[in-house]
VEXDOFI-155551 format. One record per residue (C-alpha): residue number from 1; residue in one letter; x, y, z. Coordinates in steps of 0.001 Angstrom, whole numbers, padded with zeros to 6 digits. Layout:
VEXDOFI-155551
PT num residu      c1      c2      c3
PT NUM      a       X       Y       Z
...
//
This chain:
VEXDOFI-155551
PT num residu      c1      c2      c3
PT   1      m  056108 -009685 -050494
PT   2      g  056830 -007218 -047804
PT   3      l  052707 -006689 -047756
PT   4      r  052190 -010582 -046903
PT   5      i  054288 -010571 -044349
PT   6      l  052871 -008038 -042844
PT   7      l  049490 -009298 -042528
PT   8      l  050771 -012810 -041251
PT   9      t  052628 -011205 -038658
PT  10      a  049078 -009649 -037783
PT  11      l  047330 -012695 -037998
PT  12      l  049714 -014242 -035479
PT  13      c  049431 -011204 -032876
PT  14      c  045819 -011295 -033148
PT  15      a  045976 -015374 -032360
PT  16      a  048108 -015103 -030174
PT  17      g  045591 -013140 -027897
PT  18      p  046506 -010763 -025428
PT  19      l  047734 -012911 -022630
PT  20      a  051034 -013173 -025334
PT  21      q  051185 -009421 -026066
PT  22      d  051243 -008149 -022303
PT  23      k  052208 -010999 -020249
PT  24      t  050148 -010687 -017730
PT  25      i  047682 -013374 -016534
PT  26      r  044765 -012395 -014740
PT  27      l  042932 -014027 -012079
PT  28      a  039711 -014161 -010096
PT  29      s  040195 -015222 -006308
PT  30      l  038342 -014424 -003034
PT  31      d  039188 -013577  000340
PT  32      w  039688 -016594  001995
PT  33      p  042347 -016162  004313
PT  34      p  045204 -017587  005002
PT  35      y  044846 -018632  001196
PT  36      t  043863 -015542 -000322
PT  37      g  042902 -011922  000489
PT  38      k  043081 -008243 -000642
PT  39      d  044640 -007365  002924
PT  40      l  046873 -010216  003552
PT  41      h  050796 -010301  003132
PT  42      e  051366 -011399 -000941
PT  43      g  047864 -011798 -001089
PT  44      g  047768 -014647  001153
PT  45      t  050162 -017815  000372
PT  46      a  048276 -019811 -002445
PT  47      t  048624 -015796 -004343
PT  48      a  052006 -015975 -003216
PT  49      t  052551 -019393 -004728
PT  50      v  050990 -018729 -007955
PT  51      r  052854 -015686 -008036
PT  52      k  056055 -016756 -007938
PT  53      a  055298 -019553 -010742
PT  54      v  053899 -016836 -012898
PT  55      e  057478 -014278 -012493
PT  56      r  059315 -017260 -013092
PT  57      e  057824 -017055 -016331
PT  58      g  058699 -013772 -017309
PT  59      y  055202 -012621 -016932
PT  60      r  052834 -010935 -014288
PT  61      l  050375 -011474 -012803
PT  62      e  047208 -009560 -011776
PT  63      v  044299 -010850 -009206
PT  64      s  040842 -009273 -008624
PT  65      f  039297 -010491 -005126
PT  66      l  035504 -011034 -005698
PT  67      p  032578 -013014 -003959
PT  68      w  032896 -016796 -005118
PT  69      e  030176 -016957 -007664
PT  70      e  030773 -014091 -009259
PT  71      a  034781 -015466 -009420
PT  72      v  033692 -018663 -011230
PT  73      e  030688 -016797 -013185
PT  74      a  033249 -014483 -014466
PT  75      t  035904 -017109 -015365
PT  76      r  032997 -018948 -017163
PT  77      e  032267 -015825 -019292
PT  78      g  035879 -015499 -020634
PT  79      r  036292 -012348 -018426
PT  80      f  039575 -013993 -016627
PT  81      d  042451 -016186 -017139
PT  82      g  041426 -018816 -014877
PT  83      y  040269 -018308 -010785
PT  84      f  041407 -020253 -007625
PT  85      p  042277 -021501 -005466
PT  86      e  039998 -024544 -006156
PT  87      y  039270 -028286 -005540
PT  88      y  039606 -030921 -008135
PT  89      s  036248 -032397 -008908
PT  90      k  034765 -033766 -011795
PT  91      e  031668 -030779 -012014
PT  92      v  034584 -028594 -012383
PT  93      l  036286 -030215 -014988
PT  94      k  032877 -029823 -017261
PT  95      d  033570 -026386 -017657
PT  96      f  037553 -026013 -017149
PT  97      d  040872 -026722 -017128
PT  98      l  043065 -027404 -013762
PT  99      s  046583 -026311 -013068
PT 100      r  049101 -028668 -011123
PT 101      p  048606 -028378 -007586
PT 102      i  049434 -025440 -005607
PT 103      g  049064 -027116 -002537
PT 104      t  046704 -029101  000100
PT 105      g  044063 -027776  002345
PT 106      p  042551 -030218  005286
PT 107      l  039351 -030044  004883
PT 108      g  036859 -031294  007788
PT 109      l  033783 -029981  009911
PT 110      v  034037 -027515  012746
PT 111      e  031851 -028470  015318
PT 112      h  030550 -026778  019042
PT 113      v  032993 -027691  021824
PT 114      s  030099 -029010  023908
PT 115      a  028507 -031309  021099
PT 116      p  030915 -033230  018541
PT 117      i  029876 -035251  016269
PT 118      e  030793 -038939  016143
PT 119      w  030965 -040229  012359
PT 120      s  033075 -043234  010745
PT 121      t  031875 -042663  007403
PT 122      v  030127 -039704  004971
PT 123      e  026976 -041367  004953
PT 124      n  027020 -041111  008882
PT 125      l  026559 -037782  008492
PT 126      s  023000 -037767  006879
PT 127      v  021721 -037273  010769
PT 128      h  022485 -033853  011021
PT 129      t  022055 -030465  009038
PT 130      i  025759 -029317  007986
PT 131      g  026775 -025825  006867
PT 132      v  028241 -025233  003683
PT 133      v  029409 -022571  001936
PT 134      s  027388 -021763 -001351
PT 135      g  029112 -022400 -004541
PT 136      y  032246 -024422 -002734
PT 137      v  033166 -027801 -003886
PT 138      n  033492 -030017 -000991
PT 139      t  034476 -033509 -001110
PT 140      a  033052 -035979 -004392
PT 141      k  031471 -038419 -001835
PT 142      f  030171 -035490  000419
PT 143      d  028811 -033622 -002743
PT 144      q  027353 -036465 -004182
PT 145      l  025708 -037375 -001113
PT 146      v  023897 -033833 -000748
PT 147      a  022796 -033786 -004607
PT 148      a  020766 -037429 -004001
PT 149      g  019316 -035563 -000517
PT 150      t  020642 -038270  001613
PT 151      i  022637 -035554  003709
PT 152      k  021401 -032129  004387
PT 153      t  022440 -028751  004393
PT 154      e  022197 -025064  005123
PT 155      a  024780 -022678  003002
PT 156      s  025636 -019452  003660
PT 157      a  028074 -016948  001584
PT 158      t  031522 -017669  003453
PT 159      d  033275 -019411  005646
PT 160      l  032597 -016990  008791
PT 161      e  028896 -017355  008476
PT 162      n  029342 -020810  008673
PT 163      i  031565 -020840  012090
PT 164      l  029075 -018378  013821
PT 165      k  026381 -020590  012899
PT 166      v  028118 -023244  014619
PT 167      a  029257 -021191  017708
PT 168      q  025529 -020272  018447
PT 169      k  024289 -024080  017695
PT 170      k  021942 -023244  015472
PT 171      v  023613 -025868  012864
PT 172      p  026011 -028753  014830
PT 173      a  028944 -028524  012491
PT 174      a  030180 -026922  009169
PT 175      v  032563 -027733  006739
PT 176      v  035277 -026238  006599
PT 177      d  039128 -025769  006220
PT 178      s  040909 -026288  009157
PT 179      l  043539 -023508  008239
PT 180      v  040437 -020659  007450
PT 181      l  038972 -021729  010795
PT 182      d  042142 -021071  012611
PT 183      y  042946 -017904  011067
PT 184      l  039117 -016664  011412
PT 185      v  038873 -017495  015182
PT 186      r  042679 -015354  015341
PT 187      t  041332 -012334  013548
PT 188      a  037756 -011763  012872
PT 189      p  036032 -009261  015785
PT 190      e  033015 -011729  014916
PT 191      l  034631 -014832  016721
PT 192      r  035806 -012452  019343
PT 193      g  035019 -014774  022724
PT 194      k  033679 -017237  020646
PT 195      g  036948 -019463  019876
PT 196      d  036835 -021345  023016
PT 197      q  033230 -022691  021851
PT 198      l  034570 -023942  018605
PT 199      k  036871 -027121  017102
PT 200      m  037431 -029410  014191
PT 201      n  036122 -032617  014467
PT 202      s  039041 -034998  014976
PT 203      k  037997 -036531  011611
PT 204      l  039056 -035171  008597
PT 205      l  036741 -035224  005338
PT 206      e  040147 -034980  003224
PT 207      d  043596 -033272  002895
PT 208      k  042259 -031796 -000814
PT 209      k  044641 -030478 -003285
PT 210      l  044020 -026993 -004159
PT 211      h  044302 -025515 -007860
PT 212      v  044215 -022817 -010094
PT 213      v  041540 -023461 -012503
PT 214      f  041412 -022133 -016182
PT 215      a  038793 -020928 -018799
PT 216      r  039026 -022974 -022266
PT 217      t  040227 -019351 -023984
PT 218      p  043102 -019165 -026078
PT 219      s  045058 -016634 -023068
PT 220      g  043180 -019264 -020408
PT 221      t  045140 -022377 -022181
PT 222      e  048078 -019769 -022599
PT 223      a  048074 -019080 -018685
PT 224      r  047542 -022366 -017830
PT 225      r  050952 -023764 -019714
PT 226      v  053145 -020677 -018161
PT 227      i  051679 -021740 -014692
PT 228      n  052137 -025128 -014848
PT 229      t  055581 -024651 -016097
PT 230      g  056526 -022226 -013422
PT 231      l  055339 -024382 -010519
PT 232      a  057616 -027090 -012043
PT 233      g  060178 -025378 -011217
PT 234      g  060619 -023950 -014878
PT 235      g  061555 -023938 -018113
PT 236      q  064775 -023583 -017780
//
């Protein structure tokens, strides 16, 4: 009987996985100030929100900052419990699960002050080539029109590269979060002296909710439960 109990205990421990054993949630992120970044206070505002939710449930958060596409792929391969921050999209939900919102981000277009873009519907943007970051979700309508070839885009690896292209008039506009633009204009050496050449278009694409994305693994599922409970105010 004693041996049977020991075997059952061992099986339960294995089924629970490493997350339950060491109570550490491992997430991937990127340098995307002011939301996330290895050199930001508390790892950025989004990281601080997620860490608070995790610690409220008695867990520890471990964040690795990677290039965005690497963070997504590493989570897909099960090397992390999840990644953040991400926008909702049907494409993301094909492979991953989402947390409750961890904040919002005003997504729009950065443009050159000397050549503002006028548009009323997303379809109107088809007359321009729009800068985007490779691997980023934008809005459902915008991404649908890009996939259909209606909107022409030019991809860069980072928001900073896109903003520089707009400042240099290499593209007329680029998709960017307005808070990210504000932060980079204030802090990026590459944009020093260029801030007065840039502005956000007066019309937003969308005020987007931000989420943590979870791998469909046992530890990813448990991480989602922990974070959602913590975001809701705790399980007490």
